[in-house]
N, C-alpha and C positions, 0 to 999 in steps of 0.2 A: 721079845724083848721087854727088859724092865723099864721102871721109870727112870728118868735122868738123874745122874748123881752130880752134886756139885753145891755150892753155896750161893745163895742169892745175893746178888751185888748191887741190887736197886737200893738208891740211898746212901750208899757207903761213901767213903773218900778215897780218892785217888791221888797219889803223890807222884808228879812228873818231874823227873831231873832233866832239864833241857827243853825249851819251849820253842824251839825252832819249827821247821816243817813237820817233823815226825811227831815231835810232842804234842803240837797242835792238832794233827790228825788223830792221836790217841783221845785228847780231850774232846774232839767231836764225837768220837765213837762212844765215848763213856757219858756224854750227855743223853744218848738214848736210853741208858739206865739211870738218869736223873741223879748222876753221881756229883759229889763236890770234889772240885778240882784244886789241888794245891800244887803250885810250880815254883821251881828254882830255876833261874837263868841268869846269866852274867848282865843281861839287859832286860828291864821289865818290859812286858808288852803294854802297849797302848791300851788305854781305857775302853776302848770300843772292843777290842779283842777279848779282854778280861770279862766284859758284859757279856757278848756274843757266846763265849765258851763258858760262862759261870765259873771263871777261875779266880783264884787268890794267889798273889805272889808271896813267897815265904823267903825269908833270909836264910843263908848258909848257916848261921848260928843256930837258927831253929830247927834246921834239918839235921844237922850232924849228930846230935844224940840217937836219933832214930836209925842212922845208916851205921853207926859203930856199935850197936846193942846186938 
């Protein structure tokens, strides 16, 4: 077997659309890779959850150009 193939994701940024149970679970896993989490949800998470998950809320207007390109 050869060496693993893929890109290093440590320190990268992850965008999460929807920050409910599944979105937060994804953010927790990404924390293991020291990733920056940007999320969009209809309701902003409380400050304690944002700190715990190292997550930052994004407005829809900030996300939209990335989703349509």
